[in-house]
C-alpha positions in Angstrom: 0.0 0.1 -0.1 1.4 3.6 -0.9 3.1 5.3 2.0 3.6 1.9 3.9 7.2 0.6 4.2 8.6 -2.5 6.0 10.3 -1.1 9.2 11.2 -4.0 11.3 11.8 -7.8 10.9 13.1 -10.1 13.5 12.3 -12.8 16.0 11.4 -13.3 19.5 14.4 -14.4 21.6 14.2 -16.3 25.2 14.9 -13.2 27.0 11.9 -11.3 25.2 9.3 -13.5 27.1 7.7 -12.7 30.5 6.2 -14.6 32.9 2.7 -14.7 31.0 5.0 -16.8 28.7 4.7 -14.5 25.5 6.5 -11.4 24.1 6.6 -8.9 26.7 5.4 -5.5 26.3 8.5 -3.6 26.8 10.0 -5.5 24.0 7.1 -4.4 21.5 7.9 -1.2 22.4 11.6 -1.8 21.7 10.8 -2.8 18.2 8.4 0.3 17.8 11.2 2.3 18.5 13.2 0.6 15.8 10.2 0.9 13.4 9.9 4.7 14.3 13.7 5.0 13.3 13.4 3.4 10.1 10.0 5.5 9.3 11.7 8.4 10.1 15.0 7.7 8.1 12.7 6.8 5.1 11.2 10.4 5.1 14.5 12.3 5.6 13.7 12.8 9.2 16.3 10.2 10.6 19.8 10.3 12.0 21.3 12.4 9.7 18.5 15.1 9.9 19.1 15.0 13.6 22.7 15.6 13.2 22.7 18.2 10.9 19.6 20.2 11.5 19.7 19.4 15.3 16.0 18.8 14.9 14.0 15.6 15.5 10.7 13.9 16.3 9.8 12.8 19.9 6.8 10.4 20.8 4.1 11.8 22.8 1.5 9.2 22.8 0.8 5.6 21.7 -2.0 3.6 21.5 -1.6 -0.2 21.1 -4.1 -3.1 20.6 -2.7 -6.6 21.0 -4.7 -9.4 18.7 -2.8 -12.4 19.3 0.3 -13.7 21.1 4.0 -14.2 20.1 6.1 -17.0 21.8 9.8 -17.9 21.7 11.2 -18.4 18.3 8.1 -16.7 16.6 9.3 -14.6 13.6 7.7 -11.2 13.1 7.8 -8.3 11.0 6.4 -4.6 10.8 4.9 -2.1 8.3 4.9 1.6 9.2 3.6 4.7 7.7 3.0 8.5 8.4 -0.7 9.0 8.4 -1.1 12.7 9.2 1.2 15.9 9.4 -0.2 19.1 10.9 2.6 21.7 11.6 4.5 20.4 14.5 2.5 17.2 14.9 3.0 13.9 13.1 0.9 10.6 13.4 2.4 7.6 12.4 0.9 3.9 12.4 2.3 0.6 13.0 1.1 -3.0 12.1 3.0 -6.0 13.3 2.6 -9.5 11.5 3.4 -12.9 12.2 6.1 -13.9 9.4 5.0 -17.4 9.3 1.3 -17.0 8.5 0.9 -13.5 7.4 -1.4 -12.8 10.3 -2.0 -9.4 11.6 -1.0 -9.5 15.4 -0.6 -6.0 16.8 -1.6 -2.4 15.8 -0.3 0.8 17.0 -0.9 4.7 16.3 1.7 6.9 17.5 1.5 10.7 17.9 4.9 12.5 17.7 6.2 16.2 18.1 8.8 17.7 15.9 11.2 19.3 18.3 14.3 21.4 18.4 16.6 19.0 20.0 18.9 21.7 21.8 16.2 23.7 23.2 13.9 21.1 23.8 10.9 22.8 22.2 8.3 21.8 19.6 8.4 23.7 16.5 6.6 23.2 12.8 8.2 21.0 10.4 9.6 23.1 7.5 7.1 23.6 4.8 9.4 21.9 2.2 9.9 19.0 4.2 6.5 18.7 4.8 5.4 18.8 1.5 7.8 15.8 0.6 6.2 13.6 2.9 4.4 10.7 1.5 1.3 10.1 3.7 -0.7 6.6 3.9 -4.3 6.2 4.3 -5.2 3.4 7.0 -9.0 2.7 6.5 -9.1 0.2 9.2 -7.1 1.9 11.7 -7.9 0.8 15.5 -10.1 3.1 17.3 -9.8 3.6 21.2 -12.6 4.9 23.4 -12.0 7.7 25.8 -12.5 6.3 29.3 -13.1 8.1 32.5 -10.1 8.8 34.8 -10.0 9.3 38.7 -9.9 12.8 39.8 -6.5 12.3 41.8 -3.9 9.6 42.5 -4.5 10.0 46.4 -6.0 6.3 46.5 -3.1 4.8 44.2 -0.7 2.3 45.6 2.9 3.1 45.6 4.4 0.7 43.0 7.9 1.8 41.8 11.0 3.8 43.0 14.3 3.9 41.0 16.4 6.3 38.9 17.0 6.6 34.9 20.1 5.0 33.7 22.6 6.5 31.3 22.0 3.6 28.8 18.4 4.3 28.7 18.7 7.3 26.7 17.9 7.2 23.0 19.0 9.0 20.1 16.4 12.2 20.5 18.3 12.7 24.0 15.9 11.5 26.5 14.8 8.2 28.1 13.6 5.7 25.3 9.9 4.7 25.7 10.6 1.0 26.0 12.0 1.8 29.2 9.1 3.4 30.5 7.0 0.3 29.5 9.3 -1.8 31.6 8.8 0.4 34.6 4.9 0.0 34.1 5.3 -3.7 33.7 7.3 -3.7 37.1 4.6 -1.4 38.6 2.1 -3.9 37.6 3.5 -6.6 39.6 4.0 -4.5 42.7 0.1 -3.6 42.3 -0.9 -7.5 41.9 1.2 -8.5 44.6 -0.5 -5.7 46.9 -3.7 -7.3 45.7 -2.9 -10.8 46.8 -2.1 -12.0 43.1 1.4 -12.8 44.1 4.0 -14.5 41.7 3.6 -17.6 44.0 -0.1 -17.4 43.6 0.2 -17.2 39.7 2.6 -19.9 39.5 0.5 -22.2 41.6 -2.7 -21.5 39.5 -1.0 -21.2 36.2 -2.0 -17.6 35.7 -0.7 -14.4 34.0 -1.8 -10.9 32.9 -2.3 -10.3 29.1 -2.7 -7.1 27.9 -5.0 -6.1 24.9 -5.0 -2.5 25.0 -2.3 0.1 25.9 -2.8 3.7 25.7 0.3 5.6 26.6 0.9 9.5 27.2 4.5 11.0 27.5 4.1 14.2 29.4 7.4 15.1 30.4 10.9 14.1 29.5 13.2 12.2 31.7 16.9 12.0 31.4 19.8 10.2 33.1 19.9 10.6 36.7 16.1 11.6 37.1 14.7 10.2 40.3 11.1 8.5 39.4 8.2 6.7 41.3 5.2 5.3 40.3 1.6 5.1 41.6 -0.7 2.5 40.5 -4.6 1.8 40.7 -7.2 -0.9 39.6 -10.0 0.8 37.7 -12.1 -1.9 36.8 -12.5 -5.6 37.9 -14.6 -7.8 35.6 -15.2 -11.4 35.2 -11.8 -12.0 33.7 -10.9 -8.4 32.8 -8.9 -5.8 34.6 -8.2 -2.2 33.9 -4.9 -0.6 35.5 -3.8 3.1 35.6 -0.4 3.9 35.9 1.2 7.3 36.8 5.0 7.8 36.7 6.2 11.0 38.5 9.7 12.7 38.3 10.6 12.9 42.0 12.3 16.0 42.3 9.4 18.2 40.4 6.6 16.2 41.5 5.2 16.4 37.9 3.7 13.5 36.0 6.0 12.2 33.3 4.1 9.5 31.8 0.5 7.8 32.2 -0.5 4.3 31.2 -4.1 3.3 30.8 -3.9 -0.6 30.2 -6.5 -3.4 30.0 -6.2 -6.9 29.8 -7.2 -10.3 31.3 -6.2 -12.8 33.8 -5.0 -15.6 31.3 -5.0 -19.3 31.7 -1.3 -20.0 30.9 -1.9 -23.8 29.6 -5.6 -23.1 27.7 -4.2 -19.4 26.5 -7.4 -18.2 27.2 -9.1 -15.6 29.6 -9.8 -17.1 32.9 -12.5 -16.1 35.3 -11.3 -14.1 38.1 -11.7 -16.7 41.5 -14.1 -15.1 44.2 -11.3 -15.3 46.9 -9.2 -13.3 44.3 -11.9 -10.7 43.6 -12.3 -10.3 47.4 -8.4 -9.6 48.0 -8.8 -7.2 44.8 -11.9 -5.4 45.7 -10.2 -2.6 48.2 -7.9 -1.6 45.4 -10.5 -0.5 43.0 -10.7 3.3 42.4 -13.5 5.0 41.3 -13.2 6.9 38.0 -16.6 8.8 38.4 -17.5 7.5 34.9 
């Protein structure tokens, strides 16, 4: 399809897989980072542009839908396209496929800002570069509902505290988004443990958490040495489904750096199907549900 390019091709290694026994979300986002660089390079906005012009494109939001799993050894590839450009804002799309079957497995839309890499400010893409871009249509792009949010984080659980490492900084000059995502995964483990869904309980019952919807916003840059902390909450407790909200803070300023609205299911690891949340688990989890007012 015009405007779409192959932006990634690879496979799932042993260390790409999490306790739910499939490709973990942070490793999806490592591949999305690769695909984004390939897409920007294709449009003349890649590494050369960043080095010569001191301008580049930084991700500010991602919305991802996971349609099926990848396991150890699976081969996958991705195609990407620019969908919209409006001044300083660009919208990209990514589609992930199983290379063995051709099946579409994952869809992601990505919002980026064109920024001055030295002043760290958004600015319009030059008119000549904008005119040269080849945009694509995505008639079947995934839609994501706007869901109500809690008024504040006062009832959230403390779920992470650490620092940004120098090796987590990407070519745009701030923490790469896969390292945000790995922290959200760690925060999820802390929240589940507080709810009584401990690693031991999951191993004993052959259960895991499988994400199907991932809505991520980046609100503030993080740099090497920044102290960060996370607060997390359970917003929905369904028959097998759960909705979780994570808010990542930069400690010194107290500002939210990133926010993840994540939906998924408790998964039977043997049947690879959603599992009903047992009554005893529901009783333990219920006190952690935070009202959204919706």
